[in-house]
C-alpha positions in Angstrom: -28.6 -16.3 -13.4 -28.0 -15.0 -9.8 -25.4 -12.4 -9.2 -22.0 -13.7 -7.9 -21.4 -13.1 -4.2 -19.5 -9.8 -3.9 -17.2 -8.2 -1.5 -16.2 -4.6 -0.9 -12.5 -3.6 -0.4 -11.6 -0.3 1.2 -8.1 1.2 1.6 -6.6 4.5 2.1 -2.9 4.2 1.6 0.1 6.0 3.2 -0.3 8.8 0.6 -3.8 9.5 2.0 -5.0 10.6 -1.5 -8.5 9.3 -0.9 -10.2 6.0 -0.2 -10.0 3.4 -2.9 -13.2 1.4 -2.8 -14.0 -1.6 -5.0 -16.9 -4.0 -5.4 -15.4 -7.3 -6.5 -16.2 -11.0 -6.8 -13.8 -13.9 -6.8 -15.8 -16.9 -8.1 -14.9 -18.4 -10.5 -12.2 -15.8 -11.0 -11.4 -12.3 -9.6 -13.5 -9.7 -11.2 -13.8 -6.0 -10.6 -17.5 -4.9 -10.6 -17.2 -1.2 -9.7 -14.6 1.1 -8.2 -14.4 4.7 -7.0 -11.9 6.9 -5.2 -13.7 8.6 -2.4 -12.2 11.9 -1.1 -11.3 12.6 2.5 -12.8 15.8 4.0 -9.9 18.3 4.0 -10.0 19.0 7.8 -10.0 15.3 8.6 -7.2 14.7 6.1 -5.0 17.3 7.7 -5.6 15.9 11.2 -4.7 12.4 10.0 -1.5 13.6 8.3 -0.4 15.4 11.4 -1.1 12.4 13.5 0.8 10.1 11.2 3.7 12.6 11.3 3.9 12.3 15.1 1.7 15.1 16.4 0.6 14.1 19.9 -3.0 13.2 20.5 -5.0 12.6 23.6 -7.0 9.4 23.9 -10.2 11.2 23.3 -8.8 13.0 20.2 -7.6 9.6 18.8 -11.0 8.0 19.5 -12.8 10.9 17.7 -10.4 10.6 14.7 -11.1 6.8 14.6 -14.8 7.3 14.4 -14.7 10.2 12.0 -12.6 8.1 9.6 -15.0 5.2 10.1 -17.9 7.4 8.9 -16.0 8.3 5.7 -15.1 4.7 5.0 -18.8 3.8 5.4 -19.7 6.6 2.9 -17.2 5.1 0.4 -18.6 1.6 0.9 -22.2 2.8 0.3 -21.1 4.7 -2.8 -19.3 1.8 -4.4 -22.2 -0.6 -3.9 -24.9 1.9 -5.0 -27.2 0.0 -7.4 -25.8 -3.4 -6.6 -28.2 -6.2 -7.3 -27.3 -9.2 -5.4 -25.6 -10.0 -2.1 -22.6 -8.2 -0.7 -21.2 -10.6 1.8 -18.6 -8.4 3.5 -16.6 -5.2 3.6 -12.9 -5.6 4.0 -11.5 -2.3 5.4 -7.8 -1.8 5.8 -8.3 1.5 7.5 -5.9 4.4 7.6 -2.4 3.7 9.0 -1.2 6.2 11.6 1.6 4.2 13.1 3.5 1.0 12.3 6.3 -0.3 14.5 6.5 -4.1 14.2 10.2 -4.1 15.4 9.5 -2.3 18.6 9.0 -4.1 21.9 6.2 -4.9 21.9 5.4 -4.5 18.2 2.5 -2.4 17.2 0.5 -1.1 14.3 -2.5 1.3 14.2 -5.1 1.7 11.5 -8.1 3.9 12.2 -11.6 3.8 10.7 -14.1 2.4 13.3 -15.3 -0.8 11.7 -18.4 -1.1 14.0 -19.6 2.2 12.4 -19.0 0.8 8.9 -21.1 -2.3 9.8 -23.9 -0.2 11.2 -24.0 2.3 8.4 -23.8 -0.2 5.5 -25.7 -3.2 7.0 -22.8 -5.4 5.8 -20.5 -7.6 7.8 -17.2 -5.8 8.1 -13.8 -7.3 8.5 -11.0 -4.9 9.7 -7.7 -4.7 11.7 -5.9 -7.2 9.5 -2.3 -6.4 10.5 -2.2 -6.9 14.2 -2.6 -10.6 14.3 0.4 -11.1 12.0 2.5 -8.8 14.3 1.3 -10.8 17.4 2.5 -13.9 15.7 6.0 -12.4 15.3 5.5 -10.9 11.8 5.9 -7.5 10.3 2.1 -7.2 9.7 3.1 -6.1 6.2 3.1 -6.4 3.3 -0.2 -8.4 3.2 -1.1 -8.0 -0.4 1.5 -10.6 -1.7 -0.9 -13.4 -0.8 -3.4 -11.9 -3.2 -0.7 -11.2 -5.8 0.2 -14.9 -5.6 -3.4 -15.9 -6.0 -4.1 -13.9 -9.1 -0.8 -13.1 -10.8 1.6 -16.0 -10.4 2.4 -17.6 -13.8 4.2 -20.9 -14.3 5.7 -19.6 -17.6 7.8 -16.8 -16.1 9.4 -15.4 -12.9 7.5 -12.3 -12.0 7.8 -9.5 -9.5 4.8 -7.3 -8.6 5.8 -3.8 -7.5 3.2 -1.7 -5.7 4.1 2.0 -5.6 1.9 3.6 -3.0 3.2 5.9 -0.4 5.6 3.1 0.5 6.8 0.8 -2.3 6.7 -3.0 -1.8 7.6 -6.0 -4.0 6.2 -9.5 -4.3 8.5 -12.1 -5.8 6.4 -14.7 -7.7 8.7 -17.6 -9.0 7.4 -19.6 -11.9 8.3 -22.7 -9.9 5.1 -23.5 -7.9 7.2 -25.1 -5.1 9.4 -22.0 -4.6 8.3 -19.6 -1.8 6.7 -16.3 -2.5 8.8 -13.4 -1.0 7.8 -9.8 -0.4 8.7 -6.7 1.6 8.7 -3.0 1.7 11.6 -1.5 -0.3 11.2 2.0 1.1 9.5 5.2 0.0 7.3 5.1 -3.0 5.2 8.3 -3.5 5.2 9.6 0.1 8.2 11.8 -0.1 7.5 12.8 -3.7 3.9 13.9 -2.7 5.1 15.7 0.4 7.8 17.6 -1.5 5.5 18.6 -4.4 2.8 19.8 -2.0 5.3 22.0 -0.2 6.7 23.6 -3.4 3.8 23.7 -5.8 0.7 23.2 -3.8 -0.3 20.2 -5.9 -1.3 17.0 -4.1 1.0 14.9 -6.3 3.5 15.4 -9.2 1.1 15.0 -12.1 2.8 13.2 -14.9 6.1 13.5 -13.1 6.4 17.0 -14.6 8.1 18.7 -11.6 10.7 15.9 -11.3 11.4 16.1 -15.0 12.4 19.7 -14.7 15.2 18.8 -12.3 18.3 16.7 -12.5 19.3 14.0 -10.0 21.8 15.1 -7.4 24.0 12.1 -7.1 25.6 13.4 -3.9 22.2 13.7 -2.2 21.1 10.3 -3.6 24.2 8.6 -2.1 23.4 10.3 1.2 19.8 9.1 1.2 20.7 5.6 0.3 22.8 5.3 3.4 19.7 5.0 5.6 20.0 1.8 7.6 16.5 0.6 6.5 17.7 -0.2 3.0 20.4 -2.6 4.2 18.1 -4.5 6.5 17.3 -8.1 5.4 13.8 -9.2 4.6 11.3 -9.7 6.1 10.9 -6.0 6.8 8.3 -3.2 6.6 8.1 0.5 7.1 5.8 3.4 6.8 5.4 7.1 6.4 6.0 7.7 10.1 9.6 6.7 9.3 10.0 8.0 5.8 8.4 11.3 6.7 9.0 14.9 5.6 11.0 15.3 8.8 13.3 12.4 7.6 13.9 14.2 4.4 14.5 17.6 6.1 17.2 16.0 8.3 19.1 14.9 5.1 18.7 18.3 3.5 19.5 20.5 6.5 23.2 21.1 5.7 22.7 21.8 2.0 20.8 24.2 -0.3 19.3 22.3 -3.2 16.9 23.4 -6.0 13.4 22.1 -5.3 13.1 20.4 -8.7 16.5 18.7 -8.1 15.3 17.2 -4.9 12.1 15.9 -6.6 14.2 14.3 -9.3 16.5 12.8 -6.7 13.5 11.4 -4.8 12.3 9.7 -8.0 15.8 8.2 -8.3 15.6 7.1 -4.6 12.4 5.2 -5.2 13.7 3.5 -8.3 17.1 2.7 -7.0 15.9 1.1 -3.8 13.4 -1.0 -5.8 16.2 -2.1 -8.2 18.6 -2.9 -5.3 16.0 -5.0 -3.6 15.3 -6.9 -6.8 19.0 -7.4 -7.5 19.3 -8.9 -4.0 16.2 -11.1 -4.0 15.3 -11.9 -7.6 17.9 -10.9 -10.1 16.7 -13.4 -12.7 13.2 -11.9 -12.9 11.6 -12.0 -16.3 9.0 -9.3 -15.8 8.2 -6.5 -13.3 4.5 -5.7 -13.1 3.7 -2.3 -11.5 0.6 -1.2 -9.8 -0.4 1.6 -7.5 -0.4 5.3 -8.1 3.3 5.4 -9.1 2.5 3.5 -12.3 1.1 6.8 -13.6 4.3 8.7 -13.0 6.4 8.6 -16.2 9.5 9.8 -14.3 9.3 6.9 -11.9 8.6 4.3 -14.6 11.5 5.6 -16.8 13.8 5.5 -13.8 12.8 1.9 -13.1 13.4 0.8 -16.8 16.8 2.5 -16.7 17.9 0.4 -13.7 16.3 -3.0 -14.4 17.2 -5.6 -17.0 13.7 -7.1 -17.1 10.6 -6.0 -18.8 8.8 -3.3 -16.8 5.1 -2.7 -17.4 1.8 -2.0 -15.7 -0.3 -4.9 -14.4 -2.8 -3.7 -17.0 -0.7 -5.8 -19.4 -2.0 -8.9 -17.7 -5.6 -7.5 -17.4 -5.4 -6.4 -13.8 -6.3 -2.8 -13.3 -3.2 -1.2 -11.5 -5.2 1.4 -9.5 -7.4 -1.1 -7.7 -5.2 -4.1 -6.8 -4.8 -3.2 -3.1 -8.5 -2.5 -2.6 -9.3 -5.8 -4.3 -6.8 -7.5 -2.0 -8.6 -6.3 1.1 -12.0 -7.5 -0.3 -10.2 -10.9 -0.8 -8.7 -10.8 2.7 -12.3 -10.3 4.1 -13.4 -13.4 2.1 -10.4 -15.4 3.5 -11.3 -14.4 7.0 -15.0 -15.4 6.7 -14.0 -18.7 5.2 -11.5 -19.4 7.9 -8.5 -19.3 5.6 -5.1 -17.6 6.3 -4.5 -14.2 4.9 -0.8 -13.9 5.4 2.3 -15.5 3.9 4.7 -16.3 6.7 7.7 -16.3 4.4 6.8 -12.7 3.5 5.9 -11.2 6.9 8.1 -13.4 9.1 5.1 -14.5 11.2 5.3 -17.8 13.1 2.9 -19.4 10.6 -0.2 -18.8 8.6 -2.9 -16.9 10.4 -6.5 -15.9 9.8 -6.4 -12.1 9.7 -9.0 -9.5 10.7 -11.6 -8.9 13.3 -15.2 -9.6 12.2 -18.1 -7.1 12.9 -21.3 -8.8 11.9 -24.0 -6.9 10.1 
């Protein structure tokens, strides 16, 4: 029996904790064939973090960064398809977001990772630059994964919400009623501030097991102050990024006070959970189940905080046989497939675009 046609999905999220790379097929149903997390070289990682935080770059420096990232994305693609027997139809590469301003005039978003290099190094057709077409059509360019969530996780037996906790947290509302629209938007910071704060105070890249947060107590005064940020009150559709919810954003809120570092970490956990809970209360208060994916699913402090604030069942997407660490990478493999088949990749009700659009630029093998 011939191997099913496969696609590669590549994404480095706003946490920049490596490239998630998957090899997946979608016929007759979505199936994960192989997966890896490919590390960024430390020097390149530091340059990207500085650029995303607003450090100025010349045009030449940005171009070099784009190509350097493309080489590493290509390495990840080659590694995940090592030993593959059968066709790989396309690579879907999200790239690495450095800037995202859909509400500016004109709107913009920037993901680096030179796709021409990926196509050359892998010999596989590469689809990239998924967000800009949606923004050109008046949308937020994000979140894009809800279309994939709807394709694989919608269930006529219950109202579900999918919560992805990457650097930024976003929800997808999946009503059981097949005629009801799918909704989705970025709720605010997910892991980005948690990771930045723990790096600063412990040297760790993330708060393993939520241990640092669990040594502190939530400062309700600080939490109230953080929750006053205007983003949280904006109506959907909306999206944000780590260029907004940055370490500098946090420092501005901390500047007039002296807090214990573990108290801040605990309060940032509460911020992530509270903004998710507030968004769900506003958009889908009757939800039966919250399915969590992304790196945050492994943080017991975050998961406990969510369960304390939500009346519905809260569990990993693993409970419905979808691996939580690889959902987003699979989504960009699926988006590459949508593009090659001439099908829309966005949901206009989610992003606010003027209608369905085929997303991504295609770089033939």
